[in-house]
C-alpha positions as CSV (number, residue, x, y, z in Angstrom):
1,X,169.3,177.6,150.1
2,X,172.8,178.9,150.6
3,X,173.7,175.7,152.4
4,X,172.6,173.6,149.3
5,X,174.6,175.9,147.0
6,X,177.7,175.5,149.2
7,X,177.3,171.8,149.4
8,X,177.0,171.6,145.6
9,X,180.1,173.8,145.2
10,X,182.1,171.7,147.6
11,X,181.0,168.5,145.8
12,X,182.0,169.9,142.4
13,X,185.4,170.9,143.7
14,X,185.9,167.5,145.2
15,X,185.2,165.9,141.8
16,X,187.6,168.3,140.0
17,X,190.3,167.6,142.7
18,X,189.8,163.9,142.4
19,X,190.2,164.0,138.6
20,X,193.3,166.1,138.9
21,X,194.8,163.8,141.6
22,X,194.2,160.7,139.5
23,X,195.9,162.4,136.5
24,X,198.8,163.5,138.7
25,X,199.0,160.0,140.1
26,X,199.1,158.5,136.6
27,X,201.9,160.9,135.6
28,X,203.8,160.2,138.9
29,X,203.7,156.5,138.0
30,X,205.5,157.4,134.8
31,X,208.0,159.6,136.7
32,X,208.9,156.9,139.1
33,X,209.3,154.3,136.4
34,X,211.9,156.2,134.4
35,X,215.5,157.3,134.7
36,X,215.6,161.1,134.4
37,X,219.3,162.0,134.2
38,X,218.6,165.6,133.1
39,X,216.0,166.2,135.8
40,X,213.4,167.0,133.2
41,X,210.6,165.8,135.5
42,X,211.9,167.8,138.5
43,X,208.7,170.0,138.6
44,X,206.5,166.9,138.8
45,X,205.6,167.2,142.4
46,X,203.0,164.5,143.5
47,X,202.0,166.6,146.5
48,X,200.4,169.3,144.3
49,X,196.6,169.1,143.7
50,X,196.9,169.1,140.0
51,X,199.7,168.5,137.4
52,X,198.8,171.6,135.3
53,X,201.8,173.5,136.8
54,X,204.3,170.8,135.9
55,X,206.7,171.4,133.0
56,X,206.0,169.5,129.8
57,X,202.2,169.2,130.7
58,X,199.4,171.2,129.2
59,X,195.9,171.3,130.6
60,X,192.6,172.6,129.2
61,X,190.4,175.2,131.0
62,X,188.9,172.4,133.2
63,X,192.4,171.6,134.5
64,X,192.5,168.2,132.7
65,X,195.8,167.1,131.1
66,X,195.5,167.3,127.3
67,X,199.2,167.2,126.3
68,X,202.3,165.4,127.5
69,X,205.5,166.6,125.7
70,X,208.5,164.6,126.7
71,X,210.3,164.3,123.3
72,X,214.1,164.5,123.3
73,X,214.1,164.4,127.1
74,X,216.8,161.7,127.5
75,X,214.4,159.5,129.5
76,X,214.7,155.8,129.8
77,X,212.5,153.1,131.4
78,X,209.1,151.7,130.6
79,X,205.8,153.3,129.7
80,X,203.2,152.7,132.4
81,X,199.7,151.4,131.9
82,X,198.4,154.3,134.1
83,X,198.9,156.6,131.2
84,X,195.6,155.2,130.0
85,X,193.9,157.1,132.8
86,X,194.5,160.5,131.2
87,X,191.0,160.6,129.7
88,X,191.3,164.0,128.2
89,X,194.8,163.5,126.7
90,X,195.0,164.6,123.0
91,X,198.8,164.6,122.5
92,X,201.3,162.1,123.8
93,X,204.8,163.0,122.5
94,X,207.6,160.9,124.0
95,X,209.7,160.4,120.8
96,X,213.6,160.4,120.8
97,X,214.1,158.9,124.2
98,X,215.2,155.4,125.4
99,X,211.8,153.9,126.5
100,X,211.9,150.1,126.3
101,X,209.4,147.3,126.7
102,X,206.0,147.0,125.2
103,X,203.5,149.7,124.4
104,X,200.8,149.5,127.1
105,X,197.5,148.3,125.8
106,X,195.8,150.9,128.1
107,X,196.8,153.6,125.7
108,X,193.8,152.4,123.8
109,X,191.7,154.1,126.5
110,X,192.8,157.5,125.3
111,X,189.9,158.0,123.0
112,X,190.5,161.8,122.6
113,X,194.1,161.2,121.5
114,X,194.9,163.1,118.3
115,X,198.7,162.5,118.1
116,X,200.9,159.7,119.4
117,X,204.6,160.1,119.0
118,X,206.6,157.1,120.2
119,X,209.3,157.0,117.5
120,X,213.0,156.6,118.1
121,X,212.7,154.7,121.4
122,X,213.6,151.1,122.2
123,X,210.1,149.7,122.3
124,X,209.4,146.1,121.5
125,X,206.6,143.6,121.1
126,X,203.4,143.8,119.2
127,X,201.4,147.0,118.6
128,X,198.4,146.6,120.9
129,X,195.1,146.0,119.1
130,X,193.5,148.4,121.6
131,X,195.1,151.3,119.6
132,X,192.3,150.6,117.1
133,X,190.0,152.2,119.6
134,X,191.6,155.6,119.0
135,X,189.0,157.0,116.6
136,X,190.3,160.6,117.0
137,X,193.9,159.7,116.2
138,X,195.2,161.6,113.2
139,X,199.0,161.2,113.6
140,X,200.9,158.2,115.0
141,X,204.6,157.4,114.7
142,X,206.0,154.2,116.1
143,X,209.3,153.6,114.2
């Protein structure tokens, strides 16, 4: 009986670790795609099991990323489609930077998103229709 409980515990930990790693991987894709002249993302260490200890990241009690706060961080580059993998994300705030290119359609996968702040960047192209999937969204700025 103890063996079964131990195997169940190990399995649960593996699932949690895999989720944290995929979130860390998604955020690391963002880090590697931007120019970070002020080293705002210095604490974003892809070798850590989960990104909950990184600056500008907030997690819930299950160690899932619920908030990314990168407003006014002097970042430039492009948003990456991997951000759509942050399935528990509620707040994505990247306003007042120099992000360019299109808004990834994969942001439409963030069904728990409550607030999306993309204003005052250099984004171009159409607003993805997939953002219509964001039924929990209450606040969005794109100007």
